[in-house]
C-alpha positions in Angstrom: 6.5 -19.8 2.5 9.8 -18.2 1.7 8.3 -14.8 0.9 6.9 -14.5 4.4 10.4 -14.7 5.9 11.6 -12.2 3.3 8.9 -9.7 3.8 9.4 -9.7 7.6 13.2 -9.3 7.1 12.7 -6.4 4.7 10.2 -4.6 6.9 12.5 -5.0 10.0 15.3 -3.3 8.1 13.3 -0.6 6.4 14.0 3.0 7.6 10.3 3.7 7.2 9.6 1.6 10.3 12.7 2.3 12.4 12.0 2.2 16.1 8.4 1.1 15.6 6.4 -2.0 16.4 5.1 -3.3 13.1 2.4 -5.9 12.6 2.4 -7.3 9.0 -0.7 -9.0 7.7 -0.5 -10.6 4.2 -3.9 -11.1 2.5 -3.0 -13.4 -0.4 -5.0 -15.1 -3.2 -3.3 -18.4 -3.9 -5.1 -18.7 -7.2 -3.5 -15.5 -8.6 -1.1 -16.0 -11.5 1.9 -15.1 -9.4 1.3 -18.2 -7.4 -0.5 -20.6 -9.7 1.5 -20.2 -12.9 4.6 -22.2 -12.4 7.0 -20.0 -14.4 5.9 -16.8 -12.6 5.9 -18.5 -9.2 9.5 -19.6 -9.8 10.5 -16.1 -10.9 8.9 -14.5 -7.9 10.6 -17.0 -5.5 14.0 -16.2 -7.0 13.3 -12.5 -6.5 12.4 -13.0 -2.8 15.5 -15.3 -2.3 17.8 -12.5 -3.6 16.1 -9.8 -1.4 16.4 -12.1 1.6 20.1 -12.6 1.1 20.7 -8.9 0.8 18.5 -8.1 3.8 20.3 -10.5 6.1 23.5 -8.5 5.9 21.8 -5.3 7.2 20.8 -4.4 10.8 17.3 -4.7 12.2 15.8 -1.2 12.7 12.3 -2.0 14.0 11.6 -2.4 17.7 9.5 -5.5 17.0 7.8 -7.1 14.0 5.3 -9.9 13.6 3.8 -11.4 10.5 0.6 -13.3 9.6 -0.6 -14.9 6.4 -4.3 -15.0 5.5 -5.3 -16.9 2.4 -8.5 -16.2 0.4 -10.5 -19.2 -0.8 -13.3 -17.6 -2.9 -14.2 -14.4 -4.8 -15.0 -11.7 -2.2 -13.2 -13.5 0.6 -10.5 -10.8 0.7 -13.1 -8.3 1.7 -14.3 -10.5 4.6 -10.7 -11.0 5.8 -10.0 -7.2 5.5 -13.1 -6.4 7.5 -12.0 -8.7 10.3 -8.5 -7.3 10.3 -9.8 -3.7 10.4 -12.1 -4.6 13.2 -9.2 -6.0 15.2 -7.1 -2.9 14.7 -9.8 -0.5 15.7 -10.5 -2.5 18.9 -6.9 -2.0 20.0 -7.4 1.7 20.8 -4.2 2.0 22.9 -1.9 0.2 20.5 1.0 2.2 19.2 1.9 -0.4 16.5 1.9 0.2 12.8 -0.2 -2.2 10.7 1.3 -3.0 7.3 -1.4 -4.7 5.3 0.1 -6.5 2.2 -2.1 -7.7 -0.6 -0.6 -10.5 -2.8 -3.1 -11.1 -5.6 -4.6 -9.3 -8.6 -6.4 -6.0 -8.8 -9.5 -7.6 -7.3 -7.7 -8.5 -4.1 -6.4 -5.0 -3.6 -9.8 -3.5 -4.5 -11.5 -5.7 -1.9 -9.1 -4.8 0.9 -9.0 -1.1 0.1 -12.8 -0.9 -0.2 -13.1 -2.1 3.3 -10.7 0.6 4.4 -12.7 3.2 2.6 -16.0 2.0 4.1 -14.5 2.0 7.6 -13.1 5.5 7.1 -16.0 7.2 5.2 -19.1 5.2 6.0 -18.5 4.0 9.6 -16.6 7.1 10.7 -13.6 5.1 11.9 -11.1 7.8 10.8 -8.4 6.4 13.1 -7.8 3.7 10.6 -5.9 6.2 8.4 -3.4 6.7 11.3 -2.8 3.0 11.8 -2.7 1.2 8.5 -0.1 1.3 5.6 -0.9 -0.6 2.4 1.6 -2.5 0.2 0.1 -4.0 -3.0 2.3 -6.8 -4.5 1.7 -7.6 -8.2 0.6 -11.2 -8.3 -2.3 -10.9 -10.8 -2.5 -10.5 -14.6 -3.3 -6.8 -14.7 -1.5 -5.3 -11.7 -2.5 -1.7 -12.6 -3.4 -1.1 -9.0 -0.2 -2.5 -7.5 2.8 -0.7 -6.1 4.9 -1.4 -9.1 4.4 -3.5 -12.2 7.0 -6.0 -11.1 7.9 -7.6 -7.8 11.3 -5.9 -7.8 9.7 -2.4 -8.2 7.3 -3.2 -5.3 9.9 -4.7 -2.9 12.3 -1.8 -3.6 9.9 0.5 -1.7 11.0 -1.3 1.4 14.7 -1.1 0.6 15.3 2.3 -1.0 14.7 5.7 0.7 10.9 6.1 0.9 8.1 8.0 2.6 4.5 7.3 3.5 2.0 9.2 1.3 -1.8 9.4 1.5 -3.7 8.8 -1.7 -7.3 9.5 -2.8 -9.9 7.1 -4.2 -12.7 7.6 -6.7 -16.1 7.3 -5.0 -19.0 6.3 -7.4 -22.7 6.4 -6.8 -26.0 6.6 -8.7 -29.6 7.0 -7.6 -29.8 3.5 -6.2 -26.6 3.3 -4.1 -26.0 6.7 -2.6 -25.6 5.2 0.9 -23.4 2.3 -0.3 -21.1 3.7 -3.0 -18.5 1.9 -5.0 -14.8 2.8 -4.7 -12.0 2.7 -7.2 -8.4 3.1 -6.3 -7.1 3.3 -9.8 -9.7 4.0 -12.6 -13.5 4.0 -12.6 -15.2 3.9 -16.0 -18.3 3.1 -18.0 -18.7 1.9 -21.6 -16.6 0.0 -24.0 -13.6 -0.6 -21.7 -16.0 -1.9 -19.0 -17.3 -4.3 -21.6 -13.8 -5.5 -22.3 -13.2 -6.0 -18.6 -16.5 -7.9 -18.2 -15.8 -10.3 -21.0 -12.2 -10.8 -19.9 -13.3 -11.7 -16.4 -15.8 -14.2 -17.9 -13.1 -16.0 -19.8 -10.6 -15.7 -16.9 -13.1 -17.7 -14.8 -12.9 -20.6 -17.2 -9.4 -20.5 -18.7 -6.0 -19.2 -17.3 -4.3 -16.3 -19.0 -4.7 -12.7 -19.9 -7.5 -12.1 -22.5 -7.7 -8.3 -22.2 -5.9 -7.5 -25.4 -8.0 -10.1 -27.3 -11.2 -8.5 -26.1 -10.0 -5.0 -27.0 -10.0 -6.2 -30.6 -13.3 -8.0 -30.3 -15.0 -5.1 -28.5 -14.2 -2.8 -31.4 -16.5 -5.0 -33.5 -19.1 -6.3 -31.1 -19.6 -3.6 -28.4 -22.2 -1.6 -30.2 -24.1 -4.8 -31.1 -24.3 -5.7 -27.4 -24.9 -2.3 -26.0 -26.7 0.6 -27.7 -24.7 3.8 -27.6 -27.0 6.6 -26.7 -26.6 10.3 -25.9 -24.5 11.0 -22.8 -24.1 14.3 -21.0 -20.9 14.8 -19.0 -20.4 17.6 -16.5 -17.4 18.2 -14.2 -16.3 20.3 -11.3 -12.7 21.0 -12.4 -9.5 20.4 -10.5 -7.1 23.2 -10.0 -6.0 24.7 -13.4 -8.5 22.7 -15.5 -11.6 23.9 -17.3 -15.1 22.7 -16.4 -16.7 20.3 -18.9 -20.3 20.3 -20.0 -20.5 18.2 -23.1 -23.2 16.1 -24.7 -22.9 13.4 -27.4 -22.5 9.8 -28.1 -19.5 8.4 -26.2 -17.9 5.0 -26.2 -16.5 5.4 -22.8 -16.0 7.8 -19.9 -13.7 7.4 -17.0 -12.1 9.1 -13.9 -8.8 8.1 -12.3 -7.8 8.7 -8.7 -5.1 10.8 -10.3 -3.6 11.3 -13.7 -0.8 9.2 -15.2 -2.6 5.9 -14.7 -3.1 2.6 -16.7 -5.6 -0.1 -16.8 -6.1 -3.4 -18.6 -2.5 -4.5 -18.0 -0.7 -1.2 -18.6 -2.9 0.4 -21.2 -2.1 4.2 -20.9 -5.6 5.7 -21.0 -4.5 8.6 -18.7 -1.2 9.5 -20.1 -0.6 12.8 -18.3 -1.7 14.6 -15.1 -5.4 14.9 -16.2 -7.6 12.3 -14.5 -10.7 12.3 -16.8 -11.0 10.8 -20.3 -14.1 10.5 -22.6 -14.0 9.0 -26.1 -16.6 9.9 -28.7 -18.3 7.3 -30.9 -16.5 6.6 -34.1 -16.7 4.2 -37.1 -15.3 0.7 -36.9 -12.5 1.6 -39.3 -11.5 4.5 -37.2 -11.6 2.4 -34.0 -9.3 -0.2 -35.4 -7.0 2.5 -36.8 -6.7 4.4 -33.5 -6.8 1.5 -31.1 -3.0 1.4 -30.7 -2.9 5.1 -30.0 -5.3 4.8 -27.1 -3.5 1.8 -25.6 -0.1 3.4 -25.8 -1.2 6.9 -24.4 -0.9 8.8 -27.7 -4.5 9.8 -28.0 -4.2 13.3 -26.4 -5.1 15.7 -29.2 -7.3 13.3 -31.2 -10.7 14.9 -32.0 -12.5 11.8 -30.5 -10.7 12.1 -27.1 -11.5 14.5 -24.3 -8.9 14.7 -21.5 -9.5 16.9 -18.5 -8.9 17.3 -14.8 -11.8 17.1 -12.4 -12.6 16.4 -8.7 -16.2 15.6 -9.5 -18.0 14.3 -12.6 -21.7 13.8 -13.2 -22.9 11.6 -16.0 -26.5 11.5 -17.4 -27.4 8.5 -19.6 -30.6 6.8 -20.7 -29.3 3.4 -21.7 -28.1 0.2 -20.0 -24.3 0.3 -19.8 -21.5 -1.6 -18.1 -19.2 0.0 -15.4 -15.9 -1.2 -14.1 -14.0 -0.2 -10.9 -10.4 -1.5 -10.8 -11.4 -4.5 -12.9 -14.7 -5.3 -11.2 -17.7 -4.9 -13.5 -21.3 -3.9 -12.8 -24.3 -3.5 -15.0 -26.0 0.0 -14.8 -29.5 0.7 -15.8 -31.1 4.0 -16.7 -32.5 4.5 -13.2 -28.9 4.4 -11.9 -28.3 7.8 -13.5 -27.2 10.5 -13.0 -24.0 8.7 -12.0 -21.5 10.7 -9.8 -17.7 10.0 -9.8 -15.8 12.1 -7.3 -12.4 12.2 -5.6 -12.3 11.4 -1.9 -10.0 13.1 0.5 -6.6 11.4 0.8 -6.9 8.5 3.3 -5.0 5.4 2.0 -1.4 5.3 3.2 1.0 3.9 0.6 4.8 3.8 0.3 6.5 6.1 -2.2 10.2 6.0 -3.2 12.0 9.3 -2.6 
């Protein structure tokens, strides 16, 4: 595939990896829209062709570079592949090489790969993995909120422009039943109406191609409270620097925590429009939901009486009803005995590439 040649050429000429031995592993989902939708595949190939032409005029900076492509063939397969790749890296204790793991798929592919990194680091105690692995997440899905750029150009530019390696946090989520096996989110973890939208979008995505998120935002305004009873929720936070602690109780449509502020989900919906990483939205009438929907999607909801925005490093949620949760586009059904639910920021451990 042309993009394999291009990625290797870009990495070889990147100042980030000058003088280093780099092993590139691509974990790709061939069913993702960036591969399977003909128009998008042609556009992506054209982008790679241009970057390859530009790269070939520049000198090689790495000491050595190798590349391997691993394709997923079923949901969850990326997690198995990542586990094997991580195991191989950890076995090579004397290796001085840098492992660049590239995900080429949707948010689910990058979630699977990064979850295995998190489990190796936090649950298995293999902290050396943070010294060896750098992640590059290419936007080949429909949402791409967890990728390193909304477009392929934005992502590949990180290998061309002056850049640095930066460690990022994740959100770790656990309830009563999964304290020893938490979920992780590398973008936004949430419960409530937006998780319902994600869940229904994924069900349609499994049957028909396309992006149904915006359609389900409209439908959820009408049907969510018919499918899931909105009960009383209590939200308490341990604040981040400069923020106030929250201790609020009421009927909330959704509650979420991001790995940082300034984050989107659902294909660029600006639910965290500033540096604050927590948002909760109070129950409101159908008319009010329809009237304010655009403000929440475009990030203009700060200051609305129904919206609570805050900064936190830990949040505890008490709730007595069944509710849906979503972690980077993967939905789960929570029952009352899952609560209290804890969402907390981890220490930084994922190495990503940031433009200077």
